[in-house]
C-alpha positions as CSV (number, residue, x, y, z in Angstrom):
1,I,-27.7,-9.4,0.2
2,Y,-31.4,-7.9,0.8
3,L,-31.7,-4.5,-1.0
4,G,-33.3,-2.0,1.1
5,R,-32.9,-3.7,4.2
6,D,-30.1,-3.4,7.2
7,N,-29.2,-7.0,7.2
8,T,-25.2,-7.2,7.2
9,I,-22.7,-9.9,6.1
10,D,-20.5,-10.8,8.9
11,W,-17.1,-12.4,8.0
12,Q,-14.1,-13.4,10.0
13,L,-11.2,-12.9,7.8
14,Q,-8.4,-15.5,8.1
15,A,-5.1,-16.5,6.5
16,D,-4.0,-19.9,6.6
17,G,-6.9,-20.7,9.4
18,V,-5.7,-17.7,11.6
19,I,-8.1,-15.0,12.5
20,V,-6.1,-11.7,11.1
21,D,-6.0,-8.3,12.4
22,L,-7.2,-5.9,10.0
23,A,-5.6,-2.6,11.7
24,S,-3.4,-2.0,8.6
25,V,-5.8,-2.4,6.1
26,T,-6.3,1.0,4.3
27,R,-9.0,0.0,1.8
28,M,-11.5,-2.7,0.4
29,I,-13.4,-3.0,-2.8
30,L,-16.1,-5.6,-3.2
31,E,-17.0,-6.3,-6.9
32,I,-20.7,-7.8,-7.4
33,G,-23.3,-7.8,-10.3
34,G,-21.0,-5.4,-12.3
35,V,-21.0,-3.0,-9.1
36,T,-17.9,-1.9,-7.7
37,I,-18.2,-0.6,-4.0
38,D,-14.9,0.9,-2.7
39,S,-14.3,1.8,0.9
40,T,-12.4,4.9,0.1
41,T,-15.8,6.6,-1.5
42,A,-18.4,4.4,0.2
43,G,-17.3,4.6,3.5
44,N,-15.8,2.4,6.5
45,G,-17.3,2.5,9.7
46,I,-20.4,1.4,11.6
47,G,-23.4,2.2,9.3
48,N,-21.5,2.2,6.3
49,P,-21.4,-0.5,3.6
50,F,-17.8,-1.6,5.1
51,Y,-16.7,-1.5,8.5
52,W,-13.7,-3.7,9.6
53,T,-12.3,-3.7,12.9
54,S,-8.6,-3.8,14.4
55,G,-7.3,-6.4,16.9
56,V,-7.8,-9.9,16.5
57,P,-11.4,-10.8,17.5
58,A,-12.5,-13.7,19.4
59,A,-13.0,-17.0,17.8
60,G,-16.2,-17.2,16.3
61,E,-16.7,-13.4,16.3
62,A,-16.5,-11.4,12.8
63,N,-13.7,-8.7,11.9
64,L,-15.5,-7.7,8.6
65,F,-19.2,-6.3,8.3
66,L,-20.7,-5.8,5.0
67,N,-23.7,-3.5,4.9
68,L,-25.1,-3.5,1.7
69,G,-29.0,-3.0,1.5
70,G,-28.4,0.5,0.5
71,Q,-26.3,-0.4,-2.6
72,A,-27.4,-0.2,-6.1
73,I,-26.6,-3.8,-6.9
74,P,-29.1,-5.6,-9.2
75,A,-31.0,-8.2,-8.1
76,G,-29.5,-11.8,-8.9
77,N,-27.1,-14.5,-8.0
78,W,-23.4,-13.1,-8.5
79,N,-20.3,-13.9,-7.2
80,A,-18.9,-11.5,-5.1
81,R,-14.9,-10.6,-4.8
82,L,-13.5,-8.9,-2.1
83,T,-10.0,-7.4,-2.7
84,V,-8.0,-6.0,0.3
85,Y,-5.2,-3.3,0.4
86,D,-2.8,-2.5,3.2
87,P,1.0,-1.4,3.0
88,D,2.1,-4.6,2.1
89,H,-0.3,-5.2,-0.7
90,A,-0.3,-1.7,-2.5
91,D,-2.2,-3.2,-5.4
92,G,-4.4,-5.3,-3.3
93,L,-4.9,-8.8,-2.4
94,V,-8.1,-10.8,-3.6
95,W,-9.0,-12.2,0.0
96,Q,-12.3,-13.9,-0.8
97,Q,-14.7,-14.8,-3.8
98,E,-18.1,-16.1,-2.7
99,A,-21.1,-16.9,-4.4
100,V,-24.3,-14.4,-3.1
101,A,-27.7,-13.7,-3.7
102,V,-29.1,-10.3,-4.1
103,V,-32.7,-10.0,-3.2
104,P,-34.8,-7.0,-3.7
């Protein structure tokens, strides 16, 4: 993550090797470096910290885009944990945990 930059993290979320349709997702939370970024307050859509698509993308194309350069995340190496919410997972489903570097 490059703080102050417009770089995005582009992920293709899959379940058991199958690309998922994120149309029913109502909320996402990303926890990183002691900071919690919630799509309900930070925003979902192009230019916001979260942007996810509906429908199943083509192979090799992303369905989740994280634009985190403008967030107040401390520089360093962190584990980022993504929790996804939808009607079937009202308490959230931890989808992914990844090691990331946050660079000023």
